[in-house]
N, CA, C and O atoms as a GROMACS GRO file, in nm:
protein
  256
    1MET      N    1   8.829  11.954  18.543
    1MET     CA    2   8.946  11.974  18.597
    1MET      C    3   9.047  11.947  18.488
    1MET      O    4   9.057  11.832  18.444
    2PRO      N    5   9.128  12.050  18.440
    2PRO     CA    6   9.217  12.029  18.360
    2PRO      C    7   9.334  11.942  18.417
    2PRO      O    8   9.373  11.962  18.532
    3ILE      N    9   9.390  11.847  18.338
    3ILE     CA   10   9.502  11.774  18.388
    3ILE      C   11   9.619  11.778  18.262
    3ILE      O   12   9.594  11.737  18.149
    4VAL      N   13   9.729  11.825  18.295
    4VAL     CA   14   9.839  11.839  18.209
    4VAL      C   15   9.954  11.742  18.250
    4VAL      O   16   9.997  11.740  18.365
    5ASN      N   17  10.003  11.655  18.144
    5ASN     CA   18  10.124  11.596  18.161
    5ASN      C   19  10.227  11.632  18.078
    5ASN      O   20  10.223  11.624  17.955
    6VAL      N   21  10.337  11.679  18.157
    6VAL     CA   22  10.460  11.745  18.078
    6VAL      C   23  10.572  11.648  18.076
    6VAL      O   24  10.621  11.614  18.184
    7LEU      N   25  10.620  11.601  17.964
    7LEU     CA   26  10.729  11.504  17.945
    7LEU      C   27  10.845  11.593  17.910
    7LEU      O   28  10.832  11.665  17.811
    8MET      N   29  10.942  11.596  17.971
    8MET     CA   30  11.071  11.669  17.935
    8MET      C   31  11.201  11.586  17.985
    8MET      O   32  11.203  11.503  18.075
    9ILE      N   33  11.303  11.628  17.908
    9ILE     CA   34  11.436  11.597  17.938
    9ILE      C   35  11.471  11.650  18.082
    9ILE      O   36  11.448  11.767  18.114
   10GLU      N   37  11.523  11.567  18.161
   10GLU     CA   38  11.569  11.600  18.298
   10GLU      C   39  11.685  11.722  18.275
   10GLU      O   40  11.755  11.738  18.175
   11GLY      N   41  11.683  11.802  18.400
   11GLY     CA   42  11.791  11.907  18.399
   11GLY      C   43  11.762  12.042  18.420
   11GLY      O   44  11.848  12.125  18.449
   12ARG      N   45  11.617  12.071  18.402
   12ARG     CA   46  11.565  12.207  18.442
   12ARG      C   47  11.576  12.230  18.602
   12ARG      O   48  11.581  12.139  18.684
   13SER      N   49  11.578  12.354  18.628
   13SER     CA   50  11.592  12.381  18.769
   13SER      C   51  11.442  12.410  18.829
   13SER      O   52  11.341  12.439  18.765
   14ARG      N   53  11.454  12.393  18.959
   14ARG     CA   54  11.331  12.418  19.046
   14ARG      C   55  11.256  12.544  18.992
   14ARG      O   56  11.136  12.541  18.966
   15ALA      N   57  11.334  12.657  18.978
   15ALA     CA   58  11.284  12.793  18.949
   15ALA      C   59  11.224  12.777  18.801
   15ALA      O   60  11.121  12.842  18.778
   16GLN      N   61  11.272  12.705  18.707
   16GLN     CA   62  11.212  12.686  18.584
   16GLN      C   63  11.089  12.607  18.582
   16GLN      O   64  11.000  12.641  18.504
   17LYS      N   65  11.074  12.505  18.660
   17LYS     CA   66  10.964  12.414  18.664
   17LYS      C   67  10.856  12.500  18.735
   17LYS      O   68  10.739  12.502  18.694
   18ASP      N   69  10.899  12.574  18.844
   18ASP     CA   70  10.789  12.653  18.909
   18ASP      C   71  10.712  12.733  18.822
   18ASP      O   72  10.589  12.734  18.816
   19ALA      N   73  10.816  12.823  18.733
   19ALA     CA   74  10.752  12.914  18.644
   19ALA      C   75  10.658  12.859  18.529
   19ALA      O   76  10.556  12.916  18.488
   20MET      N   77  10.708  12.737  18.484
   20MET     CA   78  10.614  12.670  18.406
   20MET      C   79  10.476  12.636  18.466
   20MET      O   80  10.366  12.668  18.419
   21PHE      N   81  10.501  12.568  18.573
   21PHE     CA   82  10.366  12.557  18.649
   21PHE      C   83  10.265  12.687  18.649
   21PHE      O   84  10.145  12.683  18.622
   22LYS      N   85  10.328  12.785  18.680
   22LYS     CA   86  10.258  12.908  18.688
   22LYS      C   87  10.190  12.955  18.549
   22LYS      O   88  10.073  12.988  18.536
   23LYS      N   89  10.284  12.952  18.452
   23LYS     CA   90  10.234  13.003  18.323
   23LYS      C   91  10.131  12.905  18.259
   23LYS      O   92  10.035  12.950  18.196
   24VAL      N   93  10.150  12.770  18.277
   24VAL     CA   94  10.063  12.668  18.210
   24VAL      C   95   9.928  12.678  18.295
   24VAL      O   96   9.823  12.671  18.231
   25THR      N   97   9.922  12.689  18.407
   25THR     CA   98   9.805  12.709  18.509
   25THR      C   99   9.719  12.859  18.437
   25THR      O  100   9.607  12.852  18.386
   26GLN      N  101   9.787  12.964  18.446
   26GLN     CA  102   9.740  13.074  18.375
   26GLN      C  103   9.684  13.068  18.254
   26GLN      O  104   9.578  13.126  18.234
   27ALA      N  105   9.755  12.986  18.140
   27ALA     CA  106   9.691  12.976  18.021
   27ALA      C  107   9.583  12.884  18.030
   27ALA      O  108   9.494  12.906  17.949
   28LEU      N  109   9.566  12.786  18.108
   28LEU     CA  110   9.441  12.691  18.111
   28LEU      C  111   9.334  12.757  18.172
   28LEU      O  112   9.220  12.731  18.135
   29CYS      N  113   9.357  12.849  18.274
   29CYS     CA  114   9.246  12.919  18.345
   29CYS      C  115   9.201  13.007  18.238
   29CYS      O  116   9.080  13.005  18.217
   30GLU      N  117   9.279  13.090  18.161
   30GLU     CA  118   9.233  13.192  18.059
   30GLU      C  119   9.154  13.122  17.964
   30GLU      O  120   9.048  13.176  17.931
   31THR      N  121   9.188  13.002  17.909
   31THR     CA  122   9.151  12.959  17.786
   31THR      C  123   9.027  12.862  17.811
   31THR      O  124   8.928  12.855  17.738
   32LEU      N  125   9.048  12.787  17.927
   32LEU     CA  126   8.931  12.683  17.962
   32LEU      C  127   8.849  12.733  18.070
   32LEU      O  128   8.775  12.657  18.133
   33ASP      N  129   8.859  12.867  18.096
   33ASP     CA  130   8.753  12.896  18.221
   33ASP      C  131   8.764  12.811  18.345
   33ASP      O  132   8.663  12.773  18.403
   34ALA      N  133   8.885  12.780  18.385
   34ALA     CA  134   8.895  12.700  18.495
   34ALA      C  135   8.961  12.792  18.620
   34ALA      O  136   9.010  12.904  18.605
   35LYS      N  137   8.952  12.736  18.715
   35LYS     CA  138   9.019  12.798  18.833
   35LYS      C  139   9.154  12.735  18.878
   35LYS      O  140   9.175  12.614  18.877
   36PRO      N  141   9.247  12.832  18.920
   36PRO     CA  142   9.380  12.776  18.939
   36PRO      C  143   9.384  12.652  19.039
   36PRO      O  144   9.472  12.566  19.032
   37GLU      N  145   9.287  12.653  19.126
   37GLU     CA  146   9.274  12.534  19.223
   37GLU      C  147   9.244  12.391  19.151
   37GLU      O  148   9.279  12.281  19.193
   38GLN      N  149   9.172  12.419  19.034
   38GLN     CA  150   9.129  12.291  18.955
   38GLN      C  151   9.234  12.241  18.859
   38GLN      O  152   9.215  12.136  18.798
   39VAL      N  153   9.347  12.313  18.842
   39VAL     CA  154   9.448  12.270  18.754
   39VAL      C  155   9.548  12.180  18.798
   39VAL      O  156   9.606  12.215  18.901
   40ARG      N  157   9.583  12.073  18.745
   40ARG     CA  158   9.663  11.963  18.788
   40ARG      C  159   9.765  11.949  18.682
   40ARG      O  160   9.729  11.939  18.564
   41ILE      N  161   9.907  11.948  18.722
   41ILE     CA  162  10.028  11.942  18.631
   41ILE      C  163  10.108  11.841  18.687
   41ILE      O  164  10.126  11.836  18.809
   42LYS      N  165  10.164  11.753  18.601
   42LYS     CA  166  10.251  11.647  18.645
   42LYS      C  167  10.360  11.658  18.539
   42LYS      O  168  10.333  11.667  18.420
   43ILE      N  169  10.493  11.659  18.592
   43ILE     CA  170  10.612  11.637  18.511
   43ILE      C  171  10.671  11.498  18.519
   43ILE      O  172  10.685  11.436  18.624
   44GLU      N  173  10.702  11.459  18.408
   44GLU     CA  174  10.785  11.331  18.388
   44GLU      C  175  10.905  11.360  18.336
   44GLU      O  176  10.900  11.415  18.227
   45GLU      N  177  11.021  11.338  18.386
   45GLU     CA  178  11.148  11.366  18.338
   45GLU      C  179  11.209  11.227  18.288
   45GLU      O  180  11.193  11.118  18.343
   46VAL      N  181  11.285  11.255  18.170
   46VAL     CA  182  11.346  11.153  18.101
   46VAL      C  183  11.501  11.182  18.108
   46VAL      O  184  11.545  11.293  18.075
   47PRO      N  185  11.578  11.084  18.149
   47PRO     CA  186  11.719  11.100  18.120
   47PRO      C  187  11.756  11.145  17.970
   47PRO      O  188  11.676  11.121  17.879
   48PRO      N  189  11.863  11.202  17.947
   48PRO     CA  190  11.887  11.253  17.823
   48PRO      C  191  11.937  11.116  17.763
   48PRO      O  192  11.899  11.095  17.647
   49ASN      N  193  11.996  11.042  17.807
   49ASN     CA  194  12.040  10.921  17.713
   49ASN      C  195  11.916  10.814  17.693
   49ASN      O  196  11.932  10.712  17.626
   50ASP      N  197  11.805  10.841  17.750
   50ASP     CA  198  11.679  10.772  17.729
   50ASP      C  199  11.579  10.830  17.604
   50ASP      O  200  11.471  10.783  17.570
   51PHE      N  201  11.641  10.933  17.554
   51PHE     CA  202  11.542  11.010  17.467
   51PHE      C  203  11.622  11.053  17.347
   51PHE      O  204  11.723  11.123  17.352
   52ALA      N  205  11.560  10.999  17.225
   52ALA     CA  206  11.633  11.017  17.097
   52ALA      C  207  11.558  11.101  17.008
   52ALA      O  208  11.436  11.108  17.013
   53VAL      N  209  11.636  11.173  16.917
   53VAL     CA  210  11.587  11.269  16.813
   53VAL      C  211  11.652  11.210  16.672
   53VAL      O  212  11.775  11.215  16.664
   54GLY      N  213  11.592  11.165  16.579
   54GLY     CA  214  11.644  11.115  16.463
   54GLY      C  215  11.724  10.987  16.488
   54GLY      O  216  11.814  10.960  16.409
   55GLY      N  217  11.699  10.912  16.584
   55GLY     CA  218  11.755  10.795  16.600
   55GLY      C  219  11.893  10.824  16.681
   55GLY      O  220  11.979  10.737  16.688
   56VAL      N  221  11.907  10.931  16.731
   56VAL     CA  222  12.035  10.964  16.807
   56VAL      C  223  11.998  11.001  16.951
   56VAL      O  224  11.912  11.086  16.976
   57PRO      N  225  12.068  10.933  17.045
   57PRO     CA  226  12.013  10.996  17.195
   57PRO      C  227  12.060  11.130  17.199
   57PRO      O  228  12.162  11.168  17.142
   58VAL      N  229  11.976  11.206  17.275
   58VAL     CA  230  11.998  11.354  17.287
   58VAL      C  231  12.148  11.371  17.363
   58VAL      O  232  12.227  11.456  17.322
   59LEU      N  233  12.176  11.297  17.460
   59LEU     CA  234  12.290  11.309  17.522
   59LEU      C  235  12.417  11.301  17.433
   59LEU      O  236  12.512  11.379  17.440
   60SER      N  237  12.405  11.194  17.347
   60SER     CA  238  12.500  11.184  17.237
   60SER      C  239  12.506  11.285  17.131
   60SER      O  240  12.614  11.315  17.082
   61SER      N  241  12.394  11.342  17.092
   61SER     CA  242  12.397  11.455  16.982
   61SER      C  243  12.433  11.582  17.034
   61SER      O  244  12.458  11.676  16.959
   62GLY      N  245  12.437  11.591  17.183
   62GLY     CA  246  12.482  11.743  17.232
   62GLY      C  247  12.358  11.831  17.236
   62GLY      O  248  12.372  11.951  17.260
   63LYS      N  249  12.218  11.772  17.210
   63LYS     CA  250  12.104  11.860  17.214
   63LYS      C  251  12.056  11.851  17.348
   63LYS      O  252  12.077  11.746  17.410
   64LYS      N  253  11.991  11.951  17.405
   64LYS     CA  254  11.917  11.953  17.519
   64LYS      C  255  11.809  12.036  17.521
   64LYS      O  256  11.738  12.042  17.621
   0.00000   0.00000   0.00000
């Protein structure tokens, strides 16, 4: 059973997350010969001010 943990900065829409679930599931089924009902995907969202790139919080750097 493939299990995927996706860590991302919060702010994506429900539609974007649902599309990601579908595409990641499809990729795992194609590459690992898994069935869709075997695939588990978990999203962990991080507030922009709790994620830094190059020592600068994403919120402060304007990146997202």
